C-alpha positions in Angstrom: 0.0 0.0 0.0 2.8 2.4 0.8 4.4 1.9 -2.6 1.0 2.4 -4.3 0.6 5.7 -2.4 4.1 6.8 -3.4 3.4 6.1 -7.1 0.0 7.8 -6.8 1.6 10.9 -5.3 4.3 10.9 -7.9 1.8 10.7 -10.8 -0.5 13.3 -9.2 2.2 15.9 -8.5 3.9 15.3 -11.9 0.9 16.9 -13.5 -0.4 19.1 -10.7 2.7 21.2 -10.4 3.3 21.7 -14.1 2.6 25.2 -15.5 0.4 23.8 -18.2 -2.0 22.2 -15.7 -2.3 25.4 -13.6 -2.9 27.4 -16.8 -5.5 24.9 -17.9 -7.2 25.0 -14.5 -7.6 28.8 -14.8 -8.3 28.7 -18.5 -11.1 26.2 -18.3 -13.7 28.4 -16.6 -12.6 31.3 -18.7 -13.0 29.4 -21.9 -16.4 28.0 -20.7 -17.6 31.5 -20.0 -16.3 32.8 -23.3 -17.9 30.0 -25.2 -21.3 31.0 -23.7 -20.8 34.8 -23.7 -19.1 35.5 -27.0 -21.9 34.0 -29.2 -24.4 36.0 -27.2 -22.3 39.1 -27.6 -21.9 38.5 -31.3 -25.7 38.0 -31.7 -26.4 41.3 -29.9 -23.8 43.2 -31.9 -25.0 41.8 -35.2 -27.3 44.1 -37.1 -31.0 43.1 -37.2 -32.2 41.3 -40.3 -33.9 43.4 -42.8 -36.8 42.3 -45.1 -38.3 44.0 -48.1 -41.7 42.8 -49.4 -42.7 42.8 -53.1 -46.5 42.0 -53.3 -47.7 41.0 -56.7 -51.0 39.5 -55.6 -53.0 42.7 -56.4 -55.3 42.2 -53.4 -55.2 45.8 -52.3 -55.1 46.9 -48.7 -55.9 43.4 -47.4 -53.0 41.8 -49.2 -50.6 39.5 -47.5 -47.7 41.9 -48.2 -49.4 44.7 -46.3 -50.4 42.4 -43.4 -46.9 41.0 -43.2 -45.3 44.5 -43.4 -47.4 45.7 -40.5 -46.4 42.6 -38.4 -42.7 43.3 -39.1 -43.1 46.9 -38.0 -44.7 45.7 -34.8 -41.6 43.6 -34.1 -43.6 40.3 -34.4 -41.0 38.6 -36.7 -37.7 37.6 -35.2 -34.5 36.2 -36.7 -32.7 33.2 -35.4 -30.4 32.7 -33.5 -30.3 36.3 -32.1 -34.1 36.4 -31.7 -34.0 40.1 -32.5 -37.0 41.6 -34.3 -36.5 41.9 -38.1 -36.7 45.4 -39.7 -38.9 46.3 -42.6 -36.6 47.6 -45.4 -37.8 49.7 -48.4 -38.1 47.7 -51.7 -35.0 48.5 -53.9 -36.0 50.6 -56.9 -34.3 48.1 -59.3 -36.9 45.5 -58.3 -40.1 47.6 -58.0 -41.0 47.2 -61.7 -41.2 43.4 -61.7 -44.6 41.9 -62.5 -44.0 38.2 -62.1 -42.1 36.1 -59.6 -39.7 35.0 -62.4 -39.0 38.5 -63.5 -38.5 39.5 -59.9 -36.0 36.7 -59.5 -33.9 38.0 -62.4 -33.9 41.5 -61.0 -33.1 40.4 -57.5 -30.1 38.3 -58.7 -28.8 41.3 -60.6 -29.3 43.6 -57.6 -27.4 41.3 -55.3 -24.6 40.9 -57.9 -24.2 44.6 -58.2 -24.2 45.1 -54.4 -21.4 42.5 -54.0 -20.4 42.0 -50.4 -22.3 45.0 -49.0 -23.2 44.6 -45.3 -26.7 43.6 -44.2 -28.4 43.5 -47.5 -32.2 43.0 -47.1 -33.9 39.7 -47.8 -36.6 40.1 -50.4 -39.9 38.3 -50.1 -41.9 38.0 -53.4 -45.6 37.2 -53.0 -47.9 36.3 -55.9 -51.1 34.3 -56.6 -54.4 34.2 -54.7 -55.5 33.1 -51.2 -56.3 29.7 -52.8 -52.8 29.3 -54.2 -50.3 31.7 -52.7 -46.8 31.7 -54.0 -44.1 33.0 -51.6 -40.4 33.1 -52.5 -37.8 34.5 -50.1 -34.5 35.7 -51.7 -31.4 36.1 -49.5 -28.0 37.5 -50.5 -26.2 34.4 -49.1 -27.3 30.8 -49.1 -25.5 29.9 -45.9 -27.1 32.5 -43.6 -29.9 31.5 -41.3 -33.0 33.1 -42.9 -36.4 34.2 -41.8 -38.4 31.7 -43.9 -39.9 29.9 -40.9 -41.0 33.0 -39.2 -42.4 34.5 -42.4 -44.2 31.3 -43.2 -45.9 31.4 -39.8 -47.1 35.0 -40.3 -48.3 34.3 -43.9 -50.1 31.1 -42.6 -52.0 33.2 -40.1 -53.0 35.7 -42.8 -54.2 32.8 -45.1 -56.3 31.3 -42.3 -58.0 34.6 -41.6 -58.7 35.1 -45.3 -60.3 31.7 -45.6 -62.4 32.3 -42.5 -63.6 35.6 -44.1 -64.5 33.7 -47.3 -66.5 31.3 -45.1 -68.6 34.2 -44.0 -67.1 35.0 -40.5 -67.0 38.6 -39.5 -63.8 40.3 -38.2 -64.7 40.1 -34.5 -65.3 36.3 -34.7 -62.1 35.8 -36.7 -60.0 37.8 -34.1 -61.7 35.8 -31.4 -60.7 32.5 -33.0 -57.2 33.7 -33.8 -56.5 34.8 -30.3 -57.7 31.5 -28.7 -54.8 29.8 -26.9 -54.4 27.1 -24.3 -51.5 26.2 -22.0 -51.0 22.5 -21.3 -49.4 22.0 -17.9 -47.5 18.7 -17.3 -48.0 16.9 -14.0 -46.5 13.8 -12.5 -46.7 12.0 -9.1 -42.9 12.1 -9.1 -42.9 15.9 -9.3 -42.2 17.6 -6.0 -45.2 20.0 -6.4 -47.4 17.9 -8.6 -46.7 20.1 -11.7 -43.4 19.4 -13.4 -41.0 22.3 -13.0 -37.5 22.9 -14.2 -36.2 21.6 -10.8 -37.7 18.2 -11.4 -35.7 17.9 -14.6 -32.3 19.0 -13.2 -31.4 15.5 -11.8 -31.9 14.0 -15.3 -29.9 16.8 -16.9 -27.1 16.4 -14.3 -27.0 12.6 -15.0 -26.5 13.3 -18.7 -23.8 15.8 -17.8 -22.0 13.2 -15.7 -22.0 10.8 -18.6 -20.4 13.3 -20.9 -18.0 14.4 -18.2 -16.9 10.8 -17.8 -16.4 10.4 -21.5 -14.2 13.6 -21.5 -12.2 12.3 -18.5 -11.6 8.9 -20.2 -10.5 10.5 -23.5 -8.2 13.0 -21.7 -6.9 10.5 -19.1 -6.1 7.8 -21.7 -3.6 10.1 -23.3 -2.0 11.1 -20.0 -1.8 7.5 -18.8 -0.4 6.2 -22.2 2.1 9.1 -22.4 3.4 8.4 -18.8 3.9 4.7 -19.5 5.6 5.2 -22.9 7.9 7.9 -21.4 9.0 5.6 -18.7 9.4 2.8 -21.1 11.5 4.7 -23.6 13.8 6.0 -20.9 14.0 2.5 -19.4 12.9 3.9 -16.0 10.2 1.4 -16.0 12.7 -1.5 -15.6 13.7 0.0 -12.2 10.1 0.5 -11.2 9.1 -3.0 -12.0 11.9 -4.4 -9.8 10.9 -2.2 -6.8 7.1 -2.3 -7.0 4.5 -4.8 -8.0 3.0 -4.2 -11.5 -0.5 -3.8 -9.9 0.9 -0.9 -7.8 2.4 0.7 -10.8 -0.8 0.4 -12.9 -3.2 1.5 -10.1 -0.8 4.2 -9.0 -0.9 5.8 -12.4 -4.6 5.4 -12.9 -5.5 6.7 -9.4 -3.0 9.6 -9.7 -4.7 10.8 -12.9 -8.1 10.2 -11.4 -7.2 12.3 -8.3 -6.0 15.0 -10.6 -9.4 15.2 -12.4 -11.2 15.1 -9.0 -9.0 18.1 -8.0 -10.1 20.0 -11.0 -13.7 19.1 -10.4 -13.4 20.1 -6.8 -12.0 23.5 -7.8 -14.8 24.0 -10.3 -17.4 22.9 -7.7 -16.0 25.5 -5.3 -16.2 28.2 -7.9 -19.8 27.1 -8.6 -20.7 27.3 -4.9 -19.3 30.8 -4.8 -21.3 31.8 -7.9 -24.5 30.3 -6.4 -24.4 33.0 -3.7 -25.3 35.5 -6.4 -28.4 33.5 -7.6 -31.9 34.2 -6.3 -32.4 32.3 -3.0 -35.4 30.3 -4.4 -33.3 29.1 -7.4 -30.4 28.1 -5.2 -32.6 26.1 -2.9 -34.3 24.4 -5.9 -30.9 23.5 -7.4 -29.7 22.1 -4.1 -32.7 19.9 -3.6 -32.6 18.6 -7.1 -28.9 17.8 -7.0 -29.2 15.9 -3.7 -32.4 14.2 -4.6 -32.0 10.4 -4.6 -28.4 10.7 -3.6 -27.4 12.0 -7.1 -24.1 13.5 -6.1 -22.7 10.4 -4.3 -23.9 8.2 -7.1 -22.3 10.5 -9.6 -19.0 10.2 -7.8 -19.3 6.4 -7.6 -19.8 6.0 -11.4 -17.1 8.6 -12.3 -14.5 6.8 -10.1 -15.5 3.3 -11.1 -15.9 4.1 -14.8 -12.5 5.8 -14.9 -10.8 3.0 -13.1 -12.2 0.4 -15.5 -11.2 2.3 -18.7 -8.0 3.6 -17.2 -6.7 0.1 -16.4 -7.4 -1.0 -19.9 -5.5 2.0 -21.4 -2.6 1.5 -19.0 -2.3 -2.2 -20.0 -2.4 -1.4 -23.7 0.2 1.4 -23.4 2.6 -1.1 -21.8 2.9 -2.9 -25.2 3.5 0.3 -27.2 6.9 1.8 -28.2 5.6 5.2 -29.4 2.7 7.5 -28.8 1.4 6.7 -32.3 1.1 3.0 -31.4 -0.7 3.9 -28.2 -3.2 6.0 -30.1 -3.8 3.2 -32.7 -4.6 0.8 -29.9 -6.6 3.2 -27.8 -8.7 4.4 -30.8 -11.1 1.3 -30.8 -11.8 1.8 -27.0 -12.4 5.5 -27.5 -14.8 4.8 -30.4 -16.7 2.4 -28.2 -17.8 5.3 -26.1 -19.8 6.7 -28.9 -22.3 3.9 -28.3 -23.1 4.7 -24.7 -23.4 8.4 -25.5 -25.9 7.6 -28.2 -27.8 5.4 -25.7 -27.8 8.3 -23.2 -29.7 10.4 -25.7 -32.2 7.6 -26.3 -32.5 7.1 -22.5 -33.8 10.6 -22.1 -37.0 9.7 -24.1 -37.3 6.0 -23.2 -35.6 5.4 -19.8 -37.5 2.2 -19.2 -36.8 0.7 -22.6 -35.6 -2.9 -22.4 -32.6 -2.1 -24.5 -31.6 0.7 -22.1 -32.2 -1.4 -19.0 -30.1 -4.3 -20.4 -27.3 -1.9 -21.7 -27.1 -0.3 -18.2 -26.1 -3.7 -16.9 -23.4 -4.3 -19.4 -20.2 -3.0 -17.7 -18.7 -0.9 -20.5 -22.0 1.1 -20.6 -22.9 1.0 -16.9 -21.1 4.1 -15.7 -22.7 6.1 -18.5 -26.3 4.8 -18.2 -26.9 3.6 -14.7 -27.0 7.1 -13.2 -29.9 7.9 -15.5 -31.6 4.8 -14.2 -31.0 5.9 -10.6 -32.6 9.2 -11.3 -35.6 7.4 -12.8 -36.1 5.3 -9.7 -34.5 2.1 -11.0 -35.0 -1.0 -8.7 -32.3 -1.4 -6.1 -31.4 -4.9 -7.4 -30.8 -3.4 -10.9 -28.4 -0.7 -9.6 -26.6 -3.2 -7.3 -26.3 -5.8 -10.1 -24.8 -3.1 -12.5 -22.3 -2.1 -9.8 -21.3 -5.7 -9.1 -20.8 -6.5 -12.7 -18.8 -3.3 -13.3 -16.7 -4.1 -10.2 -15.9 -7.6 -11.5 -15.1 -6.1 -14.9 -12.9 -3.5 -13.3 -11.1 -6.2 -11.3 -10.6 -8.3 -14.5 -9.4 -5.2 -16.4 -6.9 -4.5 -13.6 -5.8 -8.2 -13.7 -5.3 -8.2 -17.4 -3.7 -4.8 -17.3 -1.2 -6.1 -14.7 -0.4 -9.1 -16.8 0.0 -6.8 -19.8 2.1 -4.4 -17.8 4.4 -7.2 -16.6 4.7 -8.8 -20.1 4.8 -5.7 -22.3 6.5 -3.1 -20.2 9.9 -4.7 -20.4 9.7 -5.6 -24.1 11.5 -3.2 -26.4 10.8 -4.8 -29.8 7.9 -4.3 -32.2 4.7 -5.6 -30.7 1.8 -6.7 -32.9 -1.8 -6.9 -31.7 -1.7 -10.7 -32.0 1.4 -11.0 -29.9 -0.1 -8.6 -27.4 -3.1 -10.9 -26.9 -0.9 -14.1 -26.9 1.5 -12.8 -24.3 -1.3 -11.5 -22.1 -3.0 -14.8 -22.1 0.1 -16.8 -21.5 1.7 -14.5 -18.8 2.1 -15.9 -15.3 2.5 -14.2 -11.9 
């Protein structure tokens, strides 16, 4: 145990005291805040979308073009993703003389070509036809920009519905009464704390999904750190000294636990920053978040699955790295394991909609998927036997992974020649304590 703790401390401090780690620890919250704030800032700074309307329907004051123009002036049409109200732009003089949608298309194309890369050119909506068969074409200066077609379609659909109600003999008052009718459907569940489902009732599920993605990130980052450490010691032949003074199990577990403790240190620092930031939230929101996160023992279970999942995958990566001579070889061997994690992440998305699906329940018991899926099952009140079975199977798999990793570490760590996949498997199976 003493040698294991020494190796753990060595691996932990080897990364903790490096300038790169300290810089990453500071940079992570800054980058996270920037990734959220910069797009919002860009959206606010971007000019509002402009729309010009060319109405060729000939329907007079009640035309869809006039109705839509009024809606745009009222700020009823918004542009994604900024959600800022669109502005009504005057129709360019070069296009005003068009009499058909086809002729308008030719003139608009020439107008955009002449304008070149001018900033914030208006989108141009061309309307033609009758209420029975309305033709609407939206022209935008660039094909890759997010346009207003969905919003404009909704506004034109409302106009068309009103026109058809008028044609059916309804007066304006009855039409407005029908158009203003709305109903709010509230969702209730016996599992909700107040009967009606609120955001606080969904936080545990959202947190469980976050833990699954966090574990995936830890495994992907940790695999490179573990493999790099093993290969560095092997190439410098330091590993030969270590193997003679410590058991391979201590070497393997020391590395995995050291990297795990490093990640837990980062998570602890971020959790502390989050607790400080929570003091600036409204009291009711802070209390709701606390209750949701501690519901059903969510945080202890999250720690259990993070630790056990990382131990299982970390042991496999450490064993594989022992057979590699270069980082490139380690990457080629680790790639299949990393690709395997795509499957549980896809299952996590499916589990959000069908948490009690037989496929999800079975997959949560399969050890490679258990740390990703079982926390969602815990949040959804999975039976105790199911959670305990999943943990037991994952514990056995982790023990087997450590055993195989130790054998691989002992067999492969001292080999300096080229190692193929088949020789890796053969030597692992034939190795003896």
